[in-house]
Steps between C-alpha positions, in 0.01 A plus 500: 500500500533202271407265785181690565370583161698249301716552201457474129715192489231311692227546232355185358585425139233582247285208394596343172272416219501133599405600863205700360379202297514264793309752717232535238466119460456467870221753500332324206515171694340668800214642294429156339454355846242768589316446166467124572373582843234734341400235254435260793267762655316555175430133456370474859262795449389352166402172672314687776297708247409187303336357806315812608180655388471860383492734795705730722737217610591406145542861407742550787713211392489628143637830616790330679568304187507821294755661744718187479489503122579862491800445721611202285484727189722761676759227585500369147563854363790542740642159398482579135679836556777319696535232238541769240769678719670169528498441130641849438784458759592152361512649147732777626719243686525293184584808290772597753647151501514489122660858493759378752582192302516707182755733670708205626505360145613834347784532759612151425503566130696821552756318703530223250537757213781676683680167562462399130641842389791467739576141381466574126726800551782258579463312168723596213325437167835499314637218715185296434550538116850356533353157600449365149416143412860423406616623830253267678619206277855563612403492857314175463804344316728604780272350760492174310882484482525565875251206564700263275820589682349438836356162391818375342649185646877502541544136622380334171653602156253640252594240233571139594678264253301181448827304431620602852176390646522155330860451607408575856211252483727225367743568789225468753391169341858360515522586866182303571640193314818509707304517821302195409201656325215686610243352731241585255644287220539188725161471664474129410817393677456302821646674803808349686310421818260254313631145477280376225305691235128465530331235311283625215145376548328383188135468485372142409344467160140422529413173334213490266210306613437202291154475379349153527241384268259235604 
């Protein structure tokens, strides 16, 4: 039986508000095309009547123009009604959308409120009052001590005696003297592979020019 008469499951879904708005806009566009066509006919009849003398011919054209004008007024009335319907449906759609957004906001706020109550229920106010400024200062002091302990150098003593440093410096200087001196202190010495030291070049003294008087 379902194959012959169909079933309720095969029914088309009801048109939505947006579908109705689109359909109405399409009808308005169709009526606008008809009105433009009638305007063209009216202009043609007007030109014809301007070139004709009074008589039966001109009266016939005038009657045609009146029927076209009457049809145009009817289309304009229909277009205004459809435009008002479209405005009403768009207003209803906007109100529905605003209501939907409001309900979503309310649901989100309810969920957030429940979550806040759940989280604050885990907080013990007595434990928070224990955290006094002195307690925080102790924590900071302990953290500083830990940082100093980690940054401490165990290879170098904290206090170095200056006398020990001077003695070690004198010992290094004696070792340099026994090895023949440092190469930095004997820069002017001629190397062994040079037979003769270089001659120092002296610039000749410029003689003063003798002025002769005639």
